[in-house]
Phi, psi and omega in degrees: 000317182299324179293322179294325183303329181290350180260006179252131189233150168279137176253121182253130178223174176287351179262336185157201181232157177208199183229150174213165180220146185278135176250109187295321184299325183249002180052048180226158169255132184255138178204187174277150172297317187293344176290324185248011181304132180083009182232140170254340178224132179225185174235146173257140179229125179267185181294340178277003178072002174286145181241149184224132176297137187221133180266136172276113185255341181205136174224142171231093184301326182297324179262357180058045179235142176219148176243135180239154177228123179242104186292329184265001182290125173299123188284119178298142180282314181257129183227169174301138183276122180252326183278080179210171182244008181294131179256147179285135180229156178303139178073004172294144175281135177229156182234131181252127180247137179168194186234073182297136180056024180074008180286174176301167185309136186224144176239129174233156182233157176190194177236161176282119178277322179205118182284346181220068177277122183273121178221122175060032178085004177231158179263141177226154171275125177259133181221157175264006176297144181294119178231128183228165175307136186106331173286341184309132179090352181278164182277143168252117187237166171263185185290346176272357183083014179273137181287127176258330181184178178246125180302136170227131180253029180295335184256085189274350183268001182270128179267135177057027176226133175240155182229149179223143175288126186296154179305324182299321179295318178297318181298326176300319181285326181293344179295339184260001187302317183296342180266358183280144170259187176275357179281152177298126184231138178254135175267126180297131181289344182264305185253348181081004181290158179281138173229109186258344180240148182301128182203165178254008176207155179284123180292348181270314185239351177085001179297141177299140181234135177284114182299336181295341179295340180271348186271143171277144178297129180282133177282151176292158178301324177298313180299321179298323180291321177295319182289337171297321178293318179296325179296334178296342179270008184060035176247130173294121184304333178302325180287347181261342186294136179218034180132180182291118181051048182211128182227123175234128179202171179249132170251097190070235181272337187277136174276132179248134179236131174229128183200161178278133182239129175060026177061006184230339189237147167262122183248125175243128184210160178217121173284107189280302189211157168277142178294136175281171178277340181241171176061028181293325180299318179295320179294315180299318180296319180297315182297324183280335188247338184294138179276108181257008182065229182283352182267163183228136172267143180206172178234131176213130179051045176064024175234149179265131182238147166248129188222162178206129182230136176225159171282144183305323182297338181296333179287352178251007182267178178291349179265015185305312184295322178295319179294318178298322178295321179295323177297316179293321180295328178302317181295315180295317181294321180298321181292337176274318186292324182298327175288324178299315181291331176288310187285323186264336186232001177074018177285165177247155174295153176283169178286354174278342185289160178246000000 
């Protein structure tokens, strides 16, 4: 099981987070369409907190399936088993792997309540295993590591019920993998044919197609200004996105967080270190006297933070470039300070550190 876990990834987008898993046979990452909707490029994040740029190469909104390709991703040796004939049955034990609510990797267990639950004209596996937002796109496996289905959280009004897209549906889509290019491709919800160029109808069967499915979600002007600051660190902003107007990334060992606070402020902060049991007087004195410029050191819940807060309107002022520079400097400074607190005061890195 531990070896399989390394092939399950958190998917980070400008809309939120989800889960995906690597398929060795086809060199693809499999997830839900709704996890990557509106995106052509996302990032994958493993348990080691490293992130990798990933292209969305195929989506089928009707089946809620998407295929991603990450060229720089270290290929996991052990992966979820797809090439098998095991069928899902009522009362079978199943295991759900993923990143619920964007939290660290999580495993939940349950049983199959109904292997062929009919919803909206399609069949789904119904289970009582705990499934939450963020699990979407993750694998549902049996104790042999064989894939039974793909988690889908499309049905959010159901209590104590989770649903998964059956293995049979995925196998139908995997039949077309060899014909895929690296270009963004849409699968027709009616005939399954390829649509590689923006159109309002399927060139194969004539079914109406929503042209918006080909479009990438436009970022707000505010988000673009924040990402200009992140770019100053030579980081592709796609690798920093962790939800709507929310950016979490690592600059060296320090985790950097940027997000909107109280609908009025942009808050940038980094949890540097856990407080040690000794030398607290020295740490307190350093925090109170060290010149951090526009940034501030503080302590919360026994952790040391470096922070910077501005009003959103400041990013539209004549001081925009200076503020963007301060945002970038916070990340660089945090990567230096966490080592300072370790070496000079015996503090430890937080569990957020890399």
